[in-house]
A tleap script that builds the chain and sets N, CA, C and O, in Angstrom:
source leaprc.protein.ff14SB
mol = sequence {
  NMET ASP THR LYS ARG ASN ILE ALA VAL LEU
  LEU TYR ASP ARG PHE VAL GLN LEU GLU LEU
  HIE PRO PHE LEU ASP TYR ARG SER MET LYS
  PRO GLY ASP GLU LEU LEU VAL ASN ILE GLU
  THR VAL ILE LYS TYR GLN LYS LYS ILE ILE
  PRO ILE PHE TYR ASP VAL ASN PRO SER ASP
  LEU VAL PRO VAL ASP ASP GLY SER TYR PRO
  ALA LYS GLU LEU GLN ARG PHE ARG LEU ALA
  LEU GLU HIE ALA LYS ARG ARG LEU GLY LEU
  PRO PHE ASP PRO SER ASN CGLY
}
set mol.1.N position { -50.863 78.537 50.838 }
set mol.1.CA position { -51.393 77.272 51.321 }
set mol.1.C position { -50.620 76.132 50.661 }
set mol.1.O position { -50.293 76.200 49.476 }
set mol.2.N position { -50.341 75.123 51.407 }
set mol.2.CA position { -49.576 73.985 50.905 }
set mol.2.C position { -50.536 72.944 50.336 }
set mol.2.O position { -51.204 72.229 51.083 }
set mol.3.N position { -50.598 72.865 49.005 }
set mol.3.CA position { -51.538 71.929 48.368 }
set mol.3.C position { -51.181 70.484 48.668 }
set mol.3.O position { -52.061 69.623 48.675 }
set mol.4.N position { -49.901 70.198 48.918 }
set mol.4.CA position { -49.508 68.820 49.188 }
set mol.4.C position { -50.180 68.278 50.441 }
set mol.4.O position { -50.452 67.081 50.534 }
set mol.5.N position { -50.442 69.136 51.387 }
set mol.5.CA position { -51.008 68.693 52.655 }
set mol.5.C position { -52.525 68.878 52.698 }
set mol.5.O position { -53.151 68.562 53.710 }
set mol.6.N position { -53.110 69.371 51.646 }
set mol.6.CA position { -54.535 69.660 51.677 }
set mol.6.C position { -55.274 69.016 50.511 }
set mol.6.O position { -55.700 67.865 50.606 }
set mol.7.N position { -55.425 69.738 49.433 }
set mol.7.CA position { -56.223 69.268 48.304 }
set mol.7.C position { -55.625 68.017 47.680 }
set mol.7.O position { -56.331 67.034 47.454 }
set mol.8.N position { -54.352 68.048 47.406 }
set mol.8.CA position { -53.722 66.911 46.736 }
set mol.8.C position { -53.833 65.635 47.566 }
set mol.8.O position { -54.077 64.560 47.019 }
set mol.9.N position { -53.656 65.746 48.874 }
set mol.9.CA position { -53.724 64.545 49.708 }
set mol.9.C position { -55.165 64.033 49.798 }
set mol.9.O position { -55.382 62.825 49.889 }
set mol.10.N position { -56.149 64.933 49.773 }
set mol.10.CA position { -57.543 64.492 49.750 }
set mol.10.C position { -57.828 63.694 48.479 }
set mol.10.O position { -58.453 62.634 48.529 }
set mol.11.N position { -57.364 64.212 47.339 }
set mol.11.CA position { -57.533 63.487 46.078 }
set mol.11.C position { -56.778 62.166 46.101 }
set mol.11.O position { -57.307 61.131 45.697 }
set mol.12.N position { -55.545 62.209 46.574 }
set mol.12.CA position { -54.720 60.997 46.641 }
set mol.12.C position { -55.419 59.914 47.465 }
set mol.12.O position { -55.535 58.771 47.024 }
set mol.13.N position { -55.881 60.276 48.656 }
set mol.13.CA position { -56.538 59.296 49.526 }
set mol.13.C position { -57.799 58.734 48.879 }
set mol.13.O position { -58.076 57.539 48.987 }
set mol.14.N position { -58.555 59.584 48.215 }
set mol.14.CA position { -59.772 59.110 47.544 }
set mol.14.C position { -59.430 58.167 46.391 }
set mol.14.O position { -60.091 57.145 46.206 }
set mol.15.N position { -58.405 58.507 45.623 }
set mol.15.CA position { -57.988 57.643 44.521 }
set mol.15.C position { -57.485 56.294 45.032 }
set mol.15.O position { -57.714 55.268 44.392 }
set mol.16.N position { -56.807 56.285 46.171 }
set mol.16.CA position { -56.369 55.019 46.779 }
set mol.16.C position { -57.583 54.182 47.140 }
set mol.16.O position { -57.601 52.976 46.896 }
set mol.17.N position { -58.608 54.819 47.726 }
set mol.17.CA position { -59.839 54.100 48.065 }
set mol.17.C position { -60.482 53.486 46.829 }
set mol.17.O position { -61.058 52.400 46.891 }
set mol.18.N position { -60.377 54.195 45.702 }
set mol.18.CA position { -60.959 53.705 44.454 }
set mol.18.C position { -60.034 52.746 43.710 }
set mol.18.O position { -60.353 52.292 42.611 }
set mol.19.N position { -58.879 52.438 44.320 }
set mol.19.CA position { -57.873 51.540 43.752 }
set mol.19.C position { -57.366 52.013 42.393 }
set mol.19.O position { -57.212 51.219 41.465 }
set mol.20.N position { -57.108 53.325 42.286 }
set mol.20.CA position { -56.629 53.910 41.032 }
set mol.20.C position { -55.110 54.053 40.982 }
set mol.20.O position { -54.580 54.489 39.960 }
set mol.21.N position { -54.404 53.706 42.031 }
set mol.21.CA position { -52.935 53.751 42.082 }
set mol.21.C position { -52.395 55.140 41.754 }
set mol.21.O position { -51.659 55.303 40.780 }
set mol.22.N position { -52.750 56.134 42.552 }
set mol.22.CA position { -52.291 57.507 42.290 }
set mol.22.C position { -50.818 57.690 42.653 }
set mol.22.O position { -50.216 56.865 43.339 }
set mol.23.N position { -50.268 58.787 42.173 }
set mol.23.CA position { -48.887 59.171 42.487 }
set mol.23.C position { -48.920 60.541 43.138 }
set mol.23.O position { -49.466 61.489 42.573 }
set mol.24.N position { -48.348 60.648 44.303 }
set mol.24.CA position { -48.162 61.928 44.978 }
set mol.24.C position { -46.746 61.915 45.501 }
set mol.24.O position { -46.381 61.067 46.315 }
set mol.25.N position { -45.946 62.860 45.031 }
set mol.25.CA position { -44.502 62.786 45.263 }
set mol.25.C position { -44.106 62.423 46.689 }
set mol.25.O position { -43.337 61.480 46.873 }
set mol.26.N position { -44.590 63.121 47.691 }
set mol.26.CA position { -44.099 62.843 49.036 }
set mol.26.C position { -44.700 61.578 49.652 }
set mol.26.O position { -44.228 61.114 50.690 }
set mol.27.N position { -45.732 61.019 49.025 }
set mol.27.CA position { -46.296 59.756 49.508 }
set mol.27.C position { -45.817 58.571 48.667 }
set mol.27.O position { -45.809 57.436 49.144 }
set mol.28.N position { -45.425 58.824 47.438 }
set mol.28.CA position { -45.076 57.747 46.520 }
set mol.28.C position { -43.576 57.561 46.344 }
set mol.28.O position { -43.135 56.607 45.704 }
set mol.29.N position { -42.796 58.469 46.911 }
set mol.29.CA position { -41.349 58.411 46.711 }
set mol.29.C position { -40.623 58.398 48.048 }
set mol.29.O position { -41.172 58.774 49.084 }
set mol.30.N position { -39.366 57.951 47.992 }
set mol.30.CA position { -38.503 57.956 49.167 }
set mol.30.C position { -37.491 59.090 49.027 }
set mol.30.O position { -37.203 59.518 47.909 }
set mol.31.N position { -36.946 59.583 50.139 }
set mol.31.CA position { -35.904 60.601 50.047 }
set mol.31.C position { -34.763 60.120 49.151 }
set mol.31.O position { -34.284 58.995 49.294 }
set mol.32.N position { -34.342 60.963 48.247 }
set mol.32.CA position { -33.264 60.628 47.323 }
set mol.32.C position { -33.753 60.217 45.947 }
set mol.32.O position { -32.984 60.244 44.986 }
set mol.33.N position { -35.031 59.835 45.833 }
set mol.33.CA position { -35.594 59.480 44.526 }
set mol.33.C position { -35.655 60.720 43.642 }
set mol.33.O position { -35.845 61.833 44.132 }
set mol.34.N position { -35.492 60.521 42.348 }
set mol.34.CA position { -35.549 61.638 41.410 }
set mol.34.C position { -36.973 61.815 40.887 }
set mol.34.O position { -37.551 60.898 40.303 }
set mol.35.N position { -37.525 63.000 41.102 }
set mol.35.CA position { -38.891 63.284 40.703 }
set mol.35.C position { -39.083 63.129 39.203 }
set mol.35.O position { -40.047 62.497 38.770 }
set mol.36.N position { -38.186 63.691 38.399 }
set mol.36.CA position { -38.346 63.639 36.948 }
set mol.36.C position { -38.304 62.212 36.409 }
set mol.36.O position { -39.015 61.881 35.460 }
set mol.37.N position { -37.480 61.379 37.008 }
set mol.37.CA position { -37.407 59.975 36.578 }
set mol.37.C position { -38.747 59.292 36.829 }
set mol.37.O position { -39.236 58.546 35.981 }
set mol.38.N position { -39.334 59.544 37.983 }
set mol.38.CA position { -40.625 58.939 38.307 }
set mol.38.C position { -41.726 59.445 37.395 }
set mol.38.O position { -42.577 58.666 36.965 }
set mol.39.N position { -41.725 60.722 37.096 }
set mol.39.CA position { -42.732 61.283 36.194 }
set mol.39.C position { -42.541 60.737 34.786 }
set mol.39.O position { -43.520 60.400 34.119 }
set mol.40.N position { -41.309 60.644 34.326 }
set mol.40.CA position { -41.038 60.081 32.998 }
set mol.40.C position { -41.539 58.640 32.909 }
set mol.40.O position { -42.073 58.231 31.878 }
set mol.41.N position { -41.369 57.868 33.989 }
set mol.41.CA position { -41.846 56.489 34.004 }
set mol.41.C position { -43.361 56.437 33.843 }
set mol.41.O position { -43.888 55.620 33.089 }
set mol.42.N position { -44.047 57.312 34.554 }
set mol.42.CA position { -45.509 57.372 34.455 }
set mol.42.C position { -45.919 57.708 33.019 }
set mol.42.O position { -46.836 57.098 32.469 }
set mol.43.N position { -45.241 58.668 32.426 }
set mol.43.CA position { -45.560 59.071 31.053 }
set mol.43.C position { -45.326 57.916 30.089 }
set mol.43.O position { -46.145 57.676 29.202 }
set mol.44.N position { -44.207 57.192 30.255 }
set mol.44.CA position { -43.895 56.076 29.346 }
set mol.44.C position { -44.911 54.953 29.450 }
set mol.44.O position { -45.157 54.246 28.473 }
set mol.45.N position { -45.512 54.778 30.641 }
set mol.45.CA position { -46.548 53.761 30.808 }
set mol.45.C position { -47.919 54.294 30.419 }
set mol.45.O position { -48.931 53.623 30.620 }
set mol.46.N position { -47.950 55.493 29.867 }
set mol.46.CA position { -49.158 56.149 29.368 }
set mol.46.C position { -50.250 56.245 30.423 }
set mol.46.O position { -51.433 56.068 30.130 }
set mol.47.N position { -49.840 56.526 31.651 }
set mol.47.CA position { -50.814 56.757 32.711 }
set mol.47.C position { -51.262 58.212 32.648 }
set mol.47.O position { -50.533 59.075 32.159 }
set mol.48.N position { -52.448 58.471 33.138 }
set mol.48.CA position { -52.966 59.826 33.122 }
set mol.48.C position { -52.281 60.660 34.191 }
set mol.48.O position { -52.067 60.205 35.315 }
set mol.49.N position { -51.946 61.872 33.826 }
set mol.49.CA position { -51.364 62.826 34.757 }
set mol.49.C position { -52.351 63.978 34.875 }
set mol.49.O position { -52.735 64.584 33.875 }
set mol.50.N position { -52.752 64.270 36.091 }
set mol.50.CA position { -53.694 65.347 36.329 }
set mol.50.C position { -52.982 66.428 37.133 }
set mol.50.O position { -52.757 66.268 38.333 }
set mol.51.N position { -52.628 67.526 36.476 }
set mol.51.CA position { -52.000 68.610 37.237 }
set mol.51.C position { -53.040 69.295 38.116 }
set mol.51.O position { -54.202 69.430 37.732 }
set mol.52.N position { -52.611 69.721 39.286 }
set mol.52.CA position { -53.508 70.415 40.198 }
set mol.52.C position { -53.040 71.864 40.302 }
set mol.52.O position { -51.911 72.139 40.707 }
set mol.53.N position { -53.917 72.774 39.933 }
set mol.53.CA position { -53.635 74.200 40.037 }
set mol.53.C position { -54.503 74.749 41.156 }
set mol.53.O position { -55.730 74.711 41.060 }
set mol.54.N position { -53.896 75.250 42.200 }
set mol.54.CA position { -54.633 75.766 43.338 }
set mol.54.C position { -54.365 77.261 43.480 }
set mol.54.O position { -53.219 77.699 43.583 }
set mol.55.N position { -55.433 78.020 43.482 }
set mol.55.CA position { -55.362 79.465 43.668 }
set mol.55.C position { -54.514 80.140 42.593 }
set mol.55.O position { -53.828 81.129 42.851 }
set mol.56.N position { -54.575 79.586 41.384 }
set mol.56.CA position { -53.876 80.176 40.244 }
set mol.56.C position { -54.660 79.820 38.991 }
set mol.56.O position { -55.210 78.724 38.880 }
set mol.57.N position { -54.706 80.733 38.072 }
set mol.57.CA position { -55.348 80.481 36.793 }
set mol.57.C position { -54.310 79.839 35.877 }
set mol.57.O position { -53.276 80.454 35.613 }
set mol.58.N position { -54.550 78.627 35.386 }
set mol.58.CA position { -53.554 77.964 34.534 }
set mol.58.C position { -53.118 78.799 33.336 }
set mol.58.O position { -51.984 78.668 32.875 }
set mol.59.N position { -54.000 79.656 32.825 }
set mol.59.CA position { -53.614 80.481 31.677 }
set mol.59.C position { -52.547 81.510 32.046 }
set mol.59.O position { -51.906 82.079 31.162 }
set mol.60.N position { -52.353 81.754 33.344 }
set mol.60.CA position { -51.326 82.698 33.790 }
set mol.60.C position { -49.939 82.065 33.892 }
set mol.60.O position { -48.946 82.771 34.067 }
set mol.61.N position { -49.867 80.757 33.785 }
set mol.61.CA position { -48.590 80.065 33.951 }
set mol.61.C position { -47.749 80.140 32.685 }
set mol.61.O position { -48.233 79.870 31.586 }
set mol.62.N position { -46.503 80.505 32.852 }
set mol.62.CA position { -45.554 80.543 31.741 }
set mol.62.C position { -44.201 80.048 32.250 }
set mol.62.O position { -43.788 80.402 33.355 }
set mol.63.N position { -43.519 79.244 31.467 }
set mol.63.CA position { -42.177 78.804 31.882 }
set mol.63.C position { -41.181 79.950 31.752 }
set mol.63.O position { -41.270 80.764 30.833 }
set mol.64.N position { -40.255 80.001 32.660 }
set mol.64.CA position { -39.217 81.027 32.648 }
set mol.64.C position { -37.910 80.369 32.228 }
set mol.64.O position { -37.466 79.398 32.840 }
set mol.65.N position { -37.311 80.899 31.196 }
set mol.65.CA position { -36.040 80.359 30.715 }
set mol.65.C position { -34.906 81.072 31.437 }
set mol.65.O position { -34.487 82.160 31.043 }
set mol.66.N position { -34.413 80.438 32.505 }
set mol.66.CA position { -33.306 81.020 33.266 }
set mol.66.C position { -31.970 80.375 32.894 }
set mol.66.O position { -30.950 80.611 33.541 }
set mol.67.N position { -31.997 79.559 31.839 }
set mol.67.CA position { -30.775 78.922 31.369 }
set mol.67.C position { -30.404 77.654 32.105 }
set mol.67.O position { -29.365 77.061 31.814 }
set mol.68.N position { -31.229 77.216 33.058 }
set mol.68.CA position { -30.868 76.033 33.837 }
set mol.68.C position { -31.365 74.722 33.215 }
set mol.68.O position { -31.020 73.637 33.683 }
set mol.69.N position { -32.180 74.832 32.156 }
set mol.69.CA position { -32.682 73.635 31.480 }
set mol.69.C position { -32.307 73.675 30.011 }
set mol.69.O position { -32.268 74.748 29.409 }
set mol.70.N position { -32.031 72.515 29.427 }
set mol.70.CA position { -31.758 72.471 27.995 }
set mol.70.C position { -32.981 72.948 27.211 }
set mol.70.O position { -34.116 72.775 27.655 }
set mol.71.N position { -32.746 73.539 26.063 }
set mol.71.CA position { -33.828 74.079 25.235 }
set mol.71.C position { -34.870 73.013 24.911 }
set mol.71.O position { -36.066 73.304 24.892 }
set mol.72.N position { -34.432 71.791 24.657 }
set mol.72.CA position { -35.364 70.708 24.326 }
set mol.72.C position { -36.310 70.414 25.492 }
set mol.72.O position { -37.509 70.224 25.288 }
set mol.73.N position { -35.773 70.377 26.708 }
set mol.73.CA position { -36.597 70.120 27.885 }
set mol.73.C position { -37.556 71.280 28.142 }
set mol.73.O position { -38.714 71.064 28.501 }
set mol.74.N position { -37.084 72.489 27.959 }
set mol.74.CA position { -37.924 73.667 28.150 }
set mol.74.C position { -39.077 73.671 27.152 }
set mol.74.O position { -40.200 74.031 27.504 }
set mol.75.N position { -38.811 73.278 25.927 }
set mol.75.CA position { -39.858 73.206 24.909 }
set mol.75.C position { -40.886 72.127 25.273 }
set mol.75.O position { -42.088 72.336 25.107 }
set mol.76.N position { -40.420 70.986 25.764 }
set mol.76.CA position { -41.345 69.927 26.203 }
set mol.76.C position { -42.247 70.431 27.321 }
set mol.76.O position { -43.443 70.142 27.342 }
set mol.77.N position { -41.664 71.190 28.256 }
set mol.77.CA position { -42.446 71.733 29.358 }
set mol.77.C position { -43.466 72.745 28.841 }
set mol.77.O position { -44.614 72.758 29.284 }
set mol.78.N position { -43.048 73.582 27.914 }
set mol.78.CA position { -43.981 74.553 27.320 }
set mol.78.C position { -45.169 73.849 26.669 }
set mol.78.O position { -46.317 74.249 26.862 }
set mol.79.N position { -44.893 72.813 25.910 }
set mol.79.CA position { -45.965 72.056 25.246 }
set mol.79.C position { -46.885 71.394 26.272 }
set mol.79.O position { -48.106 71.423 26.119 }
set mol.80.N position { -46.311 70.804 27.307 }
set mol.80.CA position { -47.121 70.163 28.345 }
set mol.80.C position { -47.983 71.182 29.079 }
set mol.80.O position { -49.137 70.905 29.404 }
set mol.81.N position { -47.433 72.338 29.334 }
set mol.81.CA position { -48.175 73.393 30.007 }
set mol.81.C position { -49.314 73.905 29.133 }
set mol.81.O position { -50.420 74.135 29.622 }
set mol.82.N position { -49.049 74.081 27.856 }
set mol.82.CA position { -50.106 74.508 26.929 }
set mol.82.C position { -51.208 73.461 26.860 }
set mol.82.O position { -52.389 73.800 26.794 }
set mol.83.N position { -50.826 72.198 26.876 }
set mol.83.CA position { -51.804 71.112 26.861 }
set mol.83.C position { -52.667 71.167 28.127 }
set mol.83.O position { -53.887 71.022 28.053 }
set mol.84.N position { -52.041 71.375 29.273 }
set mol.84.CA position { -52.771 71.445 30.542 }
set mol.84.C position { -53.708 72.645 30.581 }
set mol.84.O position { -54.797 72.562 31.150 }
set mol.85.N position { -53.302 73.747 29.990 }
set mol.85.CA position { -54.130 74.957 29.983 }
set mol.85.C position { -55.431 74.755 29.212 }
set mol.85.O position { -56.427 75.424 29.488 }
set mol.86.N position { -55.429 73.846 28.258 }
set mol.86.CA position { -56.617 73.627 27.433 }
set mol.86.C position { -57.562 72.578 28.014 }
set mol.86.O position { -58.572 72.244 27.396 }
set mol.87.N position { -57.246 72.065 29.176 }
set mol.87.CA position { -58.084 71.060 29.828 }
set mol.87.C position { -59.060 71.722 30.789 }
set mol.87.O position { -58.727 72.691 31.471 }
set mol.88.N position { -60.249 71.188 30.829 }
set mol.88.CA position { -61.240 71.669 31.774 }
set mol.88.C position { -60.880 71.150 33.150 }
set mol.88.O position { -60.634 69.958 33.331 }
set mol.89.N position { -60.852 72.035 34.103 }
set mol.89.CA position { -60.525 71.649 35.466 }
set mol.89.C position { -61.753 71.643 36.352 }
set mol.89.O position { -62.841 72.048 35.940 }
set mol.90.N position { -61.563 71.182 37.563 }
set mol.90.CA position { -62.620 71.197 38.551 }
set mol.90.C position { -62.344 72.345 39.510 }
set mol.90.O position { -61.260 72.416 40.089 }
set mol.91.N position { -63.308 73.244 39.687 }
set mol.91.CA position { -63.089 74.347 40.612 }
set mol.91.C position { -63.126 73.858 42.052 }
set mol.91.O position { -63.845 72.913 42.376 }
set mol.92.N position { -62.358 74.499 42.904 }
set mol.92.CA position { -62.354 74.181 44.331 }
set mol.92.C position { -62.407 75.479 45.098 }
set mol.92.O position { -61.550 76.346 44.926 }
set mol.93.N position { -63.407 75.618 45.943 }
set mol.93.CA position { -63.548 76.800 46.781 }
set mol.93.C position { -63.117 76.429 48.188 }
set mol.93.O position { -63.837 75.703 48.874 }
set mol.94.N position { -61.938 76.916 48.650 }
set mol.94.CA position { -61.441 76.518 49.964 }
set mol.94.C position { -62.335 76.998 51.109 }
set mol.94.O position { -62.252 76.471 52.218 }
set mol.95.N position { -63.184 77.988 50.851 }
set mol.95.CA position { -64.033 78.492 51.935 }
set mol.95.C position { -65.151 77.519 52.293 }
set mol.95.O position { -65.659 77.541 53.414 }
set mol.96.N position { -65.536 76.664 51.346 }
set mol.96.CA position { -66.594 75.705 51.663 }
set mol.96.C position { -66.212 74.263 51.380 }
set mol.96.O position { -67.028 73.358 51.550 }
set mol.97.N position { -64.966 74.042 50.947 }
set mol.97.CA position { -64.486 72.677 50.721 }
set mol.97.C position { -65.111 72.018 49.531 }
set mol.97.O position { -64.797 70.867 49.226 }
savepdb mol mol.pdb
quit
């Protein structure tokens, strides 16, 4: 299931209604924009980032070191992922919305 077209967009639209200025990559960016640059900007402005895990247990997520990222960046991702795993999430049952 494509979360971008379902759960994430429902949250995004609701946050817009609440005037919370949400970020959703395909709604907040133009073709050619760099995703990491936009995320780094959000982090530097100390805005809240809420990862959405759909149909996956966050404790099952692990970064894979395939050599395509510098060790420093991979470590930052590991720390961010560990931080996200310790956060209480909201359950979503797609069968009843």
